[in-house]
PyMOL Python script that loads the backbone (N, CA, C, O; Angstrom):
from pymol import cmd

cmd.read_pdbstr("""\
ATOM      1  N   MET A   1      -2.086 -10.077   8.123  1.00  0.00           N
ATOM      2  CA  MET A   1      -1.209  -9.120   7.509  1.00  0.00           C
ATOM      3  C   MET A   1      -0.952  -9.547   6.070  1.00  0.00           C
ATOM      4  O   MET A   1      -0.711 -10.721   5.789  1.00  0.00           O
ATOM      5  N   ALA A   2      -1.005  -8.589   5.178  1.00  0.00           N
ATOM      6  CA  ALA A   2      -0.751  -8.851   3.769  1.00  0.00           C
ATOM      7  C   ALA A   2       0.590  -8.250   3.381  1.00  0.00           C
ATOM      8  O   ALA A   2       0.950  -7.157   3.818  1.00  0.00           O
ATOM      9  N   LYS A   3       1.322  -8.987   2.549  1.00  0.00           N
ATOM     10  CA  LYS A   3       2.620  -8.526   2.086  1.00  0.00           C
ATOM     11  C   LYS A   3       2.577  -8.444   0.568  1.00  0.00           C
ATOM     12  O   LYS A   3       2.142  -9.377  -0.108  1.00  0.00           O
ATOM     13  N   PHE A   4       3.036  -7.307   0.042  1.00  0.00           N
ATOM     14  CA  PHE A   4       3.051  -7.086  -1.398  1.00  0.00           C
ATOM     15  C   PHE A   4       4.484  -6.865  -1.858  1.00  0.00           C
ATOM     16  O   PHE A   4       5.299  -6.281  -1.144  1.00  0.00           O
ATOM     17  N   ILE A   5       4.776  -7.341  -3.061  1.00  0.00           N
ATOM     18  CA  ILE A   5       6.096  -7.239  -3.669  1.00  0.00           C
ATOM     19  C   ILE A   5       5.961  -6.417  -4.948  1.00  0.00           C
ATOM     20  O   ILE A   5       5.037  -6.621  -5.737  1.00  0.00           O
ATOM     21  N   SER A   6       6.900  -5.483  -5.142  1.00  0.00           N
ATOM     22  CA  SER A   6       6.915  -4.664  -6.343  1.00  0.00           C
ATOM     23  C   SER A   6       8.202  -4.905  -7.111  1.00  0.00           C
ATOM     24  O   SER A   6       9.252  -5.129  -6.509  1.00  0.00           O
ATOM     25  N   ARG A   7       8.131  -4.862  -8.428  1.00  0.00           N
ATOM     26  CA  ARG A   7       9.342  -4.987  -9.242  1.00  0.00           C
ATOM     27  C   ARG A   7      10.244  -3.769  -9.050  1.00  0.00           C
ATOM     28  O   ARG A   7      11.466  -3.871  -9.164  1.00  0.00           O
ATOM     29  N   CYS A   8       9.643  -2.630  -8.761  1.00  0.00           N
ATOM     30  CA  CYS A   8      10.389  -1.399  -8.508  1.00  0.00           C
ATOM     31  C   CYS A   8      10.672  -1.306  -7.005  1.00  0.00           C
ATOM     32  O   CYS A   8       9.744  -1.348  -6.198  1.00  0.00           O
ATOM     33  N   SER A   9      11.933  -1.180  -6.630  1.00  0.00           N
ATOM     34  CA  SER A   9      12.294  -1.243  -5.214  1.00  0.00           C
ATOM     35  C   SER A   9      11.790  -0.058  -4.400  1.00  0.00           C
ATOM     36  O   SER A   9      11.619  -0.185  -3.187  1.00  0.00           O
ATOM     37  N   ASN A  10      11.549   1.083  -5.027  1.00  0.00           N
ATOM     38  CA  ASN A  10      11.085   2.253  -4.301  1.00  0.00           C
ATOM     39  C   ASN A  10       9.754   2.783  -4.837  1.00  0.00           C
ATOM     40  O   ASN A  10       9.557   3.996  -4.918  1.00  0.00           O
ATOM     41  N   GLN A  11       8.865   1.904  -5.192  1.00  0.00           N
ATOM     42  CA  GLN A  11       7.553   2.241  -5.761  1.00  0.00           C
ATOM     43  C   GLN A  11       6.725   3.068  -4.777  1.00  0.00           C
ATOM     44  O   GLN A  11       6.670   2.749  -3.589  1.00  0.00           O
ATOM     45  N   VAL A  12       6.084   4.124  -5.267  1.00  0.00           N
ATOM     46  CA  VAL A  12       5.177   4.928  -4.457  1.00  0.00           C
ATOM     47  C   VAL A  12       3.859   5.026  -5.204  1.00  0.00           C
ATOM     48  O   VAL A  12       3.821   5.435  -6.364  1.00  0.00           O
ATOM     49  N   LEU A  13       2.773   4.646  -4.528  1.00  0.00           N
ATOM     50  CA  LEU A  13       1.432   4.728  -5.113  1.00  0.00           C
ATOM     51  C   LEU A  13       0.632   5.772  -4.347  1.00  0.00           C
ATOM     52  O   LEU A  13       0.678   5.825  -3.118  1.00  0.00           O
ATOM     53  N   CYS A  14      -0.086   6.585  -5.069  1.00  0.00           N
ATOM     54  CA  CYS A  14      -0.867   7.663  -4.464  1.00  0.00           C
ATOM     55  C   CYS A  14      -2.307   7.195  -4.255  1.00  0.00           C
ATOM     56  O   CYS A  14      -3.013   6.878  -5.212  1.00  0.00           O
ATOM     57  N   ILE A  15      -2.735   7.156  -2.985  1.00  0.00           N
ATOM     58  CA  ILE A  15      -4.124   6.826  -2.676  1.00  0.00           C
ATOM     59  C   ILE A  15      -4.974   8.092  -2.785  1.00  0.00           C
ATOM     60  O   ILE A  15      -6.018   8.096  -3.436  1.00  0.00           O
ATOM     61  N   LYS A  16      -4.517   9.150  -2.146  1.00  0.00           N
ATOM     62  CA  LYS A  16      -5.212  10.432  -2.179  1.00  0.00           C
ATOM     63  C   LYS A  16      -4.154  11.522  -2.349  1.00  0.00           C
ATOM     64  O   LYS A  16      -3.264  11.629  -1.505  1.00  0.00           O
ATOM     65  N   PRO A  17      -4.216  12.340  -3.415  1.00  0.00           N
ATOM     66  CA  PRO A  17      -3.180  13.345  -3.642  1.00  0.00           C
ATOM     67  C   PRO A  17      -3.219  14.473  -2.608  1.00  0.00           C
ATOM     68  O   PRO A  17      -4.262  14.774  -2.028  1.00  0.00           O
ATOM     69  N   ALA A  18      -2.054  15.087  -2.397  1.00  0.00           N
ATOM     70  CA  ALA A  18      -1.987  16.256  -1.515  1.00  0.00           C
ATOM     71  C   ALA A  18      -2.723  17.411  -2.185  1.00  0.00           C
ATOM     72  O   ALA A  18      -2.795  17.490  -3.411  1.00  0.00           O
ATOM     73  N   ARG A  19      -3.266  18.300  -1.366  1.00  0.00           N
ATOM     74  CA  ARG A  19      -4.022  19.433  -1.915  1.00  0.00           C
ATOM     75  C   ARG A  19      -3.908  20.604  -0.959  1.00  0.00           C
ATOM     76  O   ARG A  19      -3.350  20.477   0.131  1.00  0.00           O
ATOM     77  N   VAL A  20      -4.437  21.737  -1.369  1.00  0.00           N
ATOM     78  CA  VAL A  20      -4.507  22.895  -0.490  1.00  0.00           C
ATOM     79  C   VAL A  20      -5.976  23.221  -0.245  1.00  0.00           C
ATOM     80  O   VAL A  20      -6.824  23.021  -1.114  1.00  0.00           O
ATOM     81  N   GLN A  21      -6.261  23.725   0.953  1.00  0.00           N
ATOM     82  CA  GLN A  21      -7.636  24.065   1.312  1.00  0.00           C
ATOM     83  C   GLN A  21      -7.675  25.535   1.710  1.00  0.00           C
ATOM     84  O   GLN A  21      -6.833  25.995   2.481  1.00  0.00           O
ATOM     85  N   ASN A  22      -8.639  26.260   1.193  1.00  0.00           N
ATOM     86  CA  ASN A  22      -8.806  27.668   1.493  1.00  0.00           C
ATOM     87  C   ASN A  22      -9.874  27.814   2.572  1.00  0.00           C
ATOM     88  O   ASN A  22     -11.025  27.426   2.370  1.00  0.00           O
ATOM     89  N   HIS A  23      -9.488  28.375   3.719  1.00  0.00           N
ATOM     90  CA  HIS A  23     -10.429  28.574   4.823  1.00  0.00           C
ATOM     91  C   HIS A  23     -10.357  30.030   5.256  1.00  0.00           C
ATOM     92  O   HIS A  23      -9.379  30.446   5.877  1.00  0.00           O
ATOM     93  N   ASP A  24     -11.387  30.809   4.930  1.00  0.00           N
ATOM     94  CA  ASP A  24     -11.451  32.248   5.236  1.00  0.00           C
ATOM     95  C   ASP A  24     -10.256  33.010   4.671  1.00  0.00           C
ATOM     96  O   ASP A  24      -9.716  33.899   5.330  1.00  0.00           O
ATOM     97  N   GLY A  25      -9.847  32.667   3.466  1.00  0.00           N
ATOM     98  CA  GLY A  25      -8.756  33.353   2.804  1.00  0.00           C
ATOM     99  C   GLY A  25      -7.371  32.866   3.192  1.00  0.00           C
ATOM    100  O   GLY A  25      -6.376  33.348   2.649  1.00  0.00           O
ATOM    101  N   ILE A  26      -7.285  31.927   4.113  1.00  0.00           N
ATOM    102  CA  ILE A  26      -6.004  31.368   4.524  1.00  0.00           C
ATOM    103  C   ILE A  26      -5.863  29.990   3.879  1.00  0.00           C
ATOM    104  O   ILE A  26      -6.764  29.154   3.957  1.00  0.00           O
ATOM    105  N   ILE A  27      -4.735  29.777   3.253  1.00  0.00           N
ATOM    106  CA  ILE A  27      -4.507  28.516   2.544  1.00  0.00           C
ATOM    107  C   ILE A  27      -3.750  27.552   3.451  1.00  0.00           C
ATOM    108  O   ILE A  27      -2.687  27.878   3.979  1.00  0.00           O
ATOM    109  N   PHE A  28      -4.317  26.360   3.621  1.00  0.00           N
ATOM    110  CA  PHE A  28      -3.721  25.307   4.437  1.00  0.00           C
ATOM    111  C   PHE A  28      -3.376  24.117   3.558  1.00  0.00           C
ATOM    112  O   PHE A  28      -4.212  23.672   2.772  1.00  0.00           O
ATOM    113  N   PRO A  29      -2.157  23.591   3.675  1.00  0.00           N
ATOM    114  CA  PRO A  29      -1.841  22.365   2.942  1.00  0.00           C
ATOM    115  C   PRO A  29      -2.471  21.159   3.634  1.00  0.00           C
ATOM    116  O   PRO A  29      -2.428  21.043   4.858  1.00  0.00           O
ATOM    117  N   VAL A  30      -3.050  20.274   2.848  1.00  0.00           N
ATOM    118  CA  VAL A  30      -3.639  19.039   3.362  1.00  0.00           C
ATOM    119  C   VAL A  30      -2.836  17.878   2.765  1.00  0.00           C
ATOM    120  O   VAL A  30      -2.845  17.679   1.550  1.00  0.00           O
ATOM    121  N   PRO A  31      -2.147  17.116   3.608  1.00  0.00           N
ATOM    122  CA  PRO A  31      -1.316  16.033   3.063  1.00  0.00           C
ATOM    123  C   PRO A  31      -2.151  14.928   2.433  1.00  0.00           C
ATOM    124  O   PRO A  31      -3.304  14.710   2.806  1.00  0.00           O
ATOM    125  N   GLY A  32      -1.558  14.245   1.485  1.00  0.00           N
ATOM    126  CA  GLY A  32      -2.218  13.126   0.824  1.00  0.00           C
ATOM    127  C   GLY A  32      -1.882  11.814   1.506  1.00  0.00           C
ATOM    128  O   GLY A  32      -1.213  11.789   2.539  1.00  0.00           O
ATOM    129  N   GLU A  33      -2.353  10.723   0.916  1.00  0.00           N
ATOM    130  CA  GLU A  33      -2.075   9.385   1.426  1.00  0.00           C
ATOM    131  C   GLU A  33      -1.316   8.616   0.354  1.00  0.00           C
ATOM    132  O   GLU A  33      -1.707   8.602  -0.813  1.00  0.00           O
ATOM    133  N   HIS A  34      -0.220   7.975   0.768  1.00  0.00           N
ATOM    134  CA  HIS A  34       0.620   7.242  -0.168  1.00  0.00           C
ATOM    135  C   HIS A  34       0.995   5.884   0.399  1.00  0.00           C
ATOM    136  O   HIS A  34       1.020   5.678   1.613  1.00  0.00           O
ATOM    137  N   ILE A  35       1.284   4.970  -0.506  1.00  0.00           N
ATOM    138  CA  ILE A  35       1.843   3.668  -0.151  1.00  0.00           C
ATOM    139  C   ILE A  35       3.261   3.666  -0.705  1.00  0.00           C
ATOM    140  O   ILE A  35       3.470   3.856  -1.903  1.00  0.00           O
ATOM    141  N   ARG A  36       4.230   3.451   0.177  1.00  0.00           N
ATOM    142  CA  ARG A  36       5.639   3.499  -0.212  1.00  0.00           C
ATOM    143  C   ARG A  36       6.289   2.138   0.024  1.00  0.00           C
ATOM    144  O   ARG A  36       6.362   1.666   1.159  1.00  0.00           O
ATOM    145  N   PHE A  37       6.760   1.512  -1.052  1.00  0.00           N
ATOM    146  CA  PHE A  37       7.453   0.231  -0.958  1.00  0.00           C
ATOM    147  C   PHE A  37       8.886   0.475  -0.503  1.00  0.00           C
ATOM    148  O   PHE A  37       9.535   1.416  -0.960  1.00  0.00           O
ATOM    149  N   ASN A  38       9.375  -0.365   0.391  1.00  0.00           N
ATOM    150  CA  ASN A  38      10.743  -0.271   0.879  1.00  0.00           C
ATOM    151  C   ASN A  38      11.475  -1.540   0.457  1.00  0.00           C
ATOM    152  O   ASN A  38      11.109  -2.642   0.866  1.00  0.00           O
ATOM    153  N   ALA A  39      12.506  -1.378  -0.359  1.00  0.00           N
ATOM    154  CA  ALA A  39      13.257  -2.516  -0.917  1.00  0.00           C
ATOM    155  C   ALA A  39      12.325  -3.471  -1.657  1.00  0.00           C
ATOM    156  O   ALA A  39      12.524  -4.686  -1.632  1.00  0.00           O
ATOM    157  N   GLY A  40      11.305  -2.918  -2.318  1.00  0.00           N
ATOM    158  CA  GLY A  40      10.389  -3.723  -3.117  1.00  0.00           C
ATOM    159  C   GLY A  40       9.317  -4.443  -2.330  1.00  0.00           C
ATOM    160  O   GLY A  40       8.583  -5.251  -2.900  1.00  0.00           O
ATOM    161  N   GLU A  41       9.198  -4.174  -1.010  1.00  0.00           N
ATOM    162  CA  GLU A  41       8.207  -4.859  -0.173  1.00  0.00           C
ATOM    163  C   GLU A  41       7.351  -3.859   0.587  1.00  0.00           C
ATOM    164  O   GLU A  41       7.812  -2.783   0.969  1.00  0.00           O
ATOM    165  N   TYR A  42       6.099  -4.236   0.798  1.00  0.00           N
ATOM    166  CA  TYR A  42       5.184  -3.415   1.592  1.00  0.00           C
ATOM    167  C   TYR A  42       4.259  -4.347   2.369  1.00  0.00           C
ATOM    168  O   TYR A  42       3.602  -5.209   1.784  1.00  0.00           O
ATOM    169  N   GLU A  43       4.210  -4.169   3.695  1.00  0.00           N
ATOM    170  CA  GLU A  43       3.336  -4.968   4.552  1.00  0.00           C
ATOM    171  C   GLU A  43       2.314  -4.054   5.211  1.00  0.00           C
ATOM    172  O   GLU A  43       2.636  -2.945   5.636  1.00  0.00           O
ATOM    173  N   THR A  44       1.082  -4.534   5.291  1.00  0.00           N
ATOM    174  CA  THR A  44       0.024  -3.744   5.908  1.00  0.00           C
ATOM    175  C   THR A  44      -1.066  -4.650   6.464  1.00  0.00           C
ATOM    176  O   THR A  44      -1.255  -5.779   6.010  1.00  0.00           O
ATOM    177  N   GLU A  45      -1.774  -4.128   7.453  1.00  0.00           N
ATOM    178  CA  GLU A  45      -2.966  -4.787   7.978  1.00  0.00           C
ATOM    179  C   GLU A  45      -4.212  -3.957   7.693  1.00  0.00           C
ATOM    180  O   GLU A  45      -5.326  -4.373   8.011  1.00  0.00           O
ATOM    181  N   ASP A  46      -4.021  -2.777   7.088  1.00  0.00           N
ATOM    182  CA  ASP A  46      -5.115  -1.861   6.781  1.00  0.00           C
ATOM    183  C   ASP A  46      -5.914  -2.401   5.589  1.00  0.00           C
ATOM    184  O   ASP A  46      -5.388  -2.522   4.483  1.00  0.00           O
ATOM    185  N   GLU A  47      -7.180  -2.722   5.829  1.00  0.00           N
ATOM    186  CA  GLU A  47      -8.037  -3.296   4.777  1.00  0.00           C
ATOM    187  C   GLU A  47      -8.217  -2.340   3.601  1.00  0.00           C
ATOM    188  O   GLU A  47      -8.334  -2.780   2.457  1.00  0.00           O
ATOM    189  N   LYS A  48      -8.241  -1.039   3.874  1.00  0.00           N
ATOM    190  CA  LYS A  48      -8.401  -0.039   2.811  1.00  0.00           C
ATOM    191  C   LYS A  48      -7.199  -0.081   1.861  1.00  0.00           C
ATOM    192  O   LYS A  48      -7.367  -0.028   0.643  1.00  0.00           O
ATOM    193  N   GLU A  49      -5.995  -0.176   2.416  1.00  0.00           N
ATOM    194  CA  GLU A  49      -4.787  -0.246   1.592  1.00  0.00           C
ATOM    195  C   GLU A  49      -4.699  -1.569   0.836  1.00  0.00           C
ATOM    196  O   GLU A  49      -4.289  -1.595  -0.324  1.00  0.00           O
ATOM    197  N   ILE A  50      -5.082  -2.663   1.486  1.00  0.00           N
ATOM    198  CA  ILE A  50      -5.065  -3.970   0.827  1.00  0.00           C
ATOM    199  C   ILE A  50      -6.011  -3.971  -0.369  1.00  0.00           C
ATOM    200  O   ILE A  50      -5.650  -4.442  -1.448  1.00  0.00           O
ATOM    201  N   GLU A  51      -7.209  -3.450  -0.182  1.00  0.00           N
ATOM    202  CA  GLU A  51      -8.187  -3.374  -1.269  1.00  0.00           C
ATOM    203  C   GLU A  51      -7.677  -2.482  -2.402  1.00  0.00           C
ATOM    204  O   GLU A  51      -7.830  -2.815  -3.577  1.00  0.00           O
ATOM    205  N   PHE A  52      -7.066  -1.341  -2.040  1.00  0.00           N
ATOM    206  CA  PHE A  52      -6.523  -0.429  -3.045  1.00  0.00           C
ATOM    207  C   PHE A  52      -5.456  -1.127  -3.883  1.00  0.00           C
ATOM    208  O   PHE A  52      -5.462  -1.028  -5.110  1.00  0.00           O
ATOM    209  N   LEU A  53      -4.537  -1.836  -3.217  1.00  0.00           N
ATOM    210  CA  LEU A  53      -3.460  -2.526  -3.941  1.00  0.00           C
ATOM    211  C   LEU A  53      -3.992  -3.637  -4.833  1.00  0.00           C
ATOM    212  O   LEU A  53      -3.520  -3.804  -5.958  1.00  0.00           O
ATOM    213  N   ARG A  54      -4.955  -4.390  -4.354  1.00  0.00           N
ATOM    214  CA  ARG A  54      -5.512  -5.496  -5.148  1.00  0.00           C
ATOM    215  C   ARG A  54      -6.279  -5.000  -6.364  1.00  0.00           C
ATOM    216  O   ARG A  54      -6.365  -5.708  -7.368  1.00  0.00           O
ATOM    217  N   LYS A  55      -6.840  -3.794  -6.290  1.00  0.00           N
ATOM    218  CA  LYS A  55      -7.599  -3.236  -7.415  1.00  0.00           C
ATOM    219  C   LYS A  55      -6.755  -2.337  -8.321  1.00  0.00           C
ATOM    220  O   LYS A  55      -7.240  -1.873  -9.353  1.00  0.00           O
ATOM    221  N   HIS A  56      -5.494  -2.086  -7.942  1.00  0.00           N
ATOM    222  CA  HIS A  56      -4.635  -1.185  -8.706  1.00  0.00           C
ATOM    223  C   HIS A  56      -4.321  -1.786 -10.077  1.00  0.00           C
ATOM    224  O   HIS A  56      -4.238  -3.005 -10.221  1.00  0.00           O
ATOM    225  N   ARG A  57      -4.150  -0.936 -11.066  1.00  0.00           N
ATOM    226  CA  ARG A  57      -3.910  -1.395 -12.445  1.00  0.00           C
ATOM    227  C   ARG A  57      -2.583  -2.136 -12.596  1.00  0.00           C
ATOM    228  O   ARG A  57      -2.424  -2.920 -13.532  1.00  0.00           O
ATOM    229  N   LEU A  58      -1.629  -1.903 -11.692  1.00  0.00           N
ATOM    230  CA  LEU A  58      -0.336  -2.585 -11.771  1.00  0.00           C
ATOM    231  C   LEU A  58      -0.331  -3.931 -11.040  1.00  0.00           C
ATOM    232  O   LEU A  58       0.638  -4.685 -11.135  1.00  0.00           O
ATOM    233  N   PHE A  59      -1.409  -4.231 -10.313  1.00  0.00           N
ATOM    234  CA  PHE A  59      -1.468  -5.495  -9.579  1.00  0.00           C
ATOM    235  C   PHE A  59      -1.536  -6.652 -10.570  1.00  0.00           C
ATOM    236  O   PHE A  59      -2.396  -6.689 -11.450  1.00  0.00           O
ATOM    237  N   GLY A  60      -0.621  -7.585 -10.409  1.00  0.00           N
ATOM    238  CA  GLY A  60      -0.565  -8.731 -11.307  1.00  0.00           C
ATOM    239  C   GLY A  60       0.484  -8.593 -12.392  1.00  0.00           C
ATOM    240  O   GLY A  60       0.904  -9.594 -12.975  1.00  0.00           O
ATOM    241  N   SER A  61       0.920  -7.361 -12.677  1.00  0.00           N
ATOM    242  CA  SER A  61       1.962  -7.174 -13.681  1.00  0.00           C
ATOM    243  C   SER A  61       3.259  -6.642 -13.062  1.00  0.00           C
ATOM    244  O   SER A  61       4.341  -7.124 -13.400  1.00  0.00           O
ATOM    245  N   SER A  62       3.169  -5.662 -12.167  1.00  0.00           N
ATOM    246  CA  SER A  62       4.357  -5.116 -11.501  1.00  0.00           C
ATOM    247  C   SER A  62       4.286  -5.239  -9.988  1.00  0.00           C
ATOM    248  O   SER A  62       5.307  -5.156  -9.305  1.00  0.00           O
ATOM    249  N   ILE A  63       3.088  -5.436  -9.467  1.00  0.00           N
ATOM    250  CA  ILE A  63       2.882  -5.587  -8.023  1.00  0.00           C
ATOM    251  C   ILE A  63       2.197  -6.931  -7.787  1.00  0.00           C
ATOM    252  O   ILE A  63       1.206  -7.261  -8.438  1.00  0.00           O
ATOM    253  N   PHE A  64       2.745  -7.702  -6.842  1.00  0.00           N
ATOM    254  CA  PHE A  64       2.219  -9.030  -6.555  1.00  0.00           C
ATOM    255  C   PHE A  64       2.004  -9.183  -5.059  1.00  0.00           C
ATOM    256  O   PHE A  64       2.685  -8.542  -4.258  1.00  0.00           O
ATOM    257  N   GLU A  65       1.059 -10.033  -4.684  1.00  0.00           N
ATOM    258  CA  GLU A  65       0.826 -10.324  -3.271  1.00  0.00           C
ATOM    259  C   GLU A  65       1.596 -11.585  -2.900  1.00  0.00           C
ATOM    260  O   GLU A  65       1.529 -12.595  -3.601  1.00  0.00           O
ATOM    261  N   ASP A  66       2.325 -11.516  -1.792  1.00  0.00           N
ATOM    262  CA  ASP A  66       3.116 -12.650  -1.317  1.00  0.00           C
ATOM    263  C   ASP A  66       2.239 -13.516  -0.421  1.00  0.00           C
ATOM    264  O   ASP A  66       2.009 -13.178   0.740  1.00  0.00           O
ATOM    265  N   LYS A  67       1.756 -14.620  -0.951  1.00  0.00           N
ATOM    266  CA  LYS A  67       0.876 -15.522  -0.202  1.00  0.00           C
ATOM    267  C   LYS A  67       1.662 -16.512   0.650  1.00  0.00           C
ATOM    268  O   LYS A  67       1.087 -17.141   1.538  1.00  0.00           O
ATOM    269  N   LEU A  68       2.960 -16.665   0.405  1.00  0.00           N
ATOM    270  CA  LEU A  68       3.760 -17.633   1.154  1.00  0.00           C
ATOM    271  C   LEU A  68       3.854 -17.282   2.627  1.00  0.00           C
ATOM    272  O   LEU A  68       3.819 -18.176   3.473  1.00  0.00           O
ATOM    273  N   ASP A  69       3.974 -15.994   2.956  1.00  0.00           N
ATOM    274  CA  ASP A  69       4.040 -15.586   4.365  1.00  0.00           C
ATOM    275  C   ASP A  69       2.755 -15.941   5.107  1.00  0.00           C
ATOM    276  O   ASP A  69       2.802 -16.364   6.263  1.00  0.00           O
ATOM    277  N   GLU A  70       1.617 -15.773   4.454  1.00  0.00           N
ATOM    278  CA  GLU A  70       0.337 -16.114   5.083  1.00  0.00           C
ATOM    279  C   GLU A  70       0.245 -17.617   5.342  1.00  0.00           C
ATOM    280  O   GLU A  70      -0.248 -18.042   6.387  1.00  0.00           O
ATOM    281  N   LYS A  71       0.719 -18.419   4.390  1.00  0.00           N
ATOM    282  CA  LYS A  71       0.675 -19.875   4.556  1.00  0.00           C
ATOM    283  C   LYS A  71       1.602 -20.320   5.681  1.00  0.00           C
ATOM    284  O   LYS A  71       1.254 -21.213   6.453  1.00  0.00           O
ATOM    285  N   LYS A  72       2.789 -19.702   5.781  1.00  0.00           N
ATOM    286  CA  LYS A  72       3.731 -20.034   6.851  1.00  0.00           C
ATOM    287  C   LYS A  72       3.152 -19.682   8.218  1.00  0.00           C
ATOM    288  O   LYS A  72       3.284 -20.450   9.171  1.00  0.00           O
ATOM    289  N   ALA A  73       2.504 -18.505   8.308  1.00  0.00           N
ATOM    290  CA  ALA A  73       1.913 -18.070   9.569  1.00  0.00           C
ATOM    291  C   ALA A  73       0.770 -18.993   9.979  1.00  0.00           C
ATOM    292  O   ALA A  73       0.635 -19.330  11.155  1.00  0.00           O
ATOM    293  N   ALA A  74      -0.052 -19.402   9.017  1.00  0.00           N
ATOM    294  CA  ALA A  74      -1.162 -20.303   9.304  1.00  0.00           C
ATOM    295  C   ALA A  74      -0.650 -21.679   9.741  1.00  0.00           C
ATOM    296  O   ALA A  74      -1.232 -22.318  10.618  1.00  0.00           O
ATOM    297  N   LYS A  75       0.431 -22.117   9.127  1.00  0.00           N
ATOM    298  CA  LYS A  75       1.001 -23.416   9.475  1.00  0.00           C
ATOM    299  C   LYS A  75       1.585 -23.389  10.898  1.00  0.00           C
ATOM    300  O   LYS A  75       1.469 -24.374  11.629  1.00  0.00           O
ATOM    301  N   LYS A  76       2.203 -22.281  11.291  1.00  0.00           N
ATOM    302  CA  LYS A  76       2.765 -22.143  12.638  1.00  0.00           C
ATOM    303  C   LYS A  76       1.658 -22.112  13.684  1.00  0.00           C
ATOM    304  O   LYS A  76       1.817 -22.665  14.771  1.00  0.00           O
ATOM    305  N   GLU A  77       0.539 -21.471  13.365  1.00  0.00           N
ATOM    306  CA  GLU A  77      -0.577 -21.381  14.303  1.00  0.00           C
ATOM    307  C   GLU A  77      -1.220 -22.743  14.556  1.00  0.00           C
ATOM    308  O   GLU A  77      -1.666 -23.021  15.669  1.00  0.00           O
ATOM    309  N   THR A  78      -1.270 -23.591  13.532  1.00  0.00           N
ATOM    310  CA  THR A  78      -1.880 -24.912  13.691  1.00  0.00           C
ATOM    311  C   THR A  78      -0.940 -25.904  14.365  1.00  0.00           C
ATOM    312  O   THR A  78      -1.390 -26.900  14.930  1.00  0.00           O
ATOM    313  N   SER A  79       0.355 -25.639  14.308  1.00  0.00           N
ATOM    314  CA  SER A  79       1.335 -26.553  14.921  1.00  0.00           C
ATOM    315  C   SER A  79       1.400 -26.421  16.421  1.00  0.00           C
ATOM    316  O   SER A  79       2.175 -27.122  17.070  1.00  0.00           O
TER     317      SER A  79
END
""", "prot")
cmd.dss("prot")
cmd.show_as("cartoon", "prot")
cmd.util.cbc("prot")
cmd.orient("prot")
């Protein structure tokens, strides 16, 4: 599991924007995909989301990966 920290407590990143689809003249809304930080933290096991966050332009300046949780979990597993 990867944990990310944002300087903005309610940061929302758009992976895929919402759109509308026209099917035989009927318009259907198609929801998008978003990453929503809660109290400045976001945890995920989804590799697609982890890759997206690591490649995002704000990664390293406003969004950081919390490696301490991974080290603590690894240390508990070896103990």
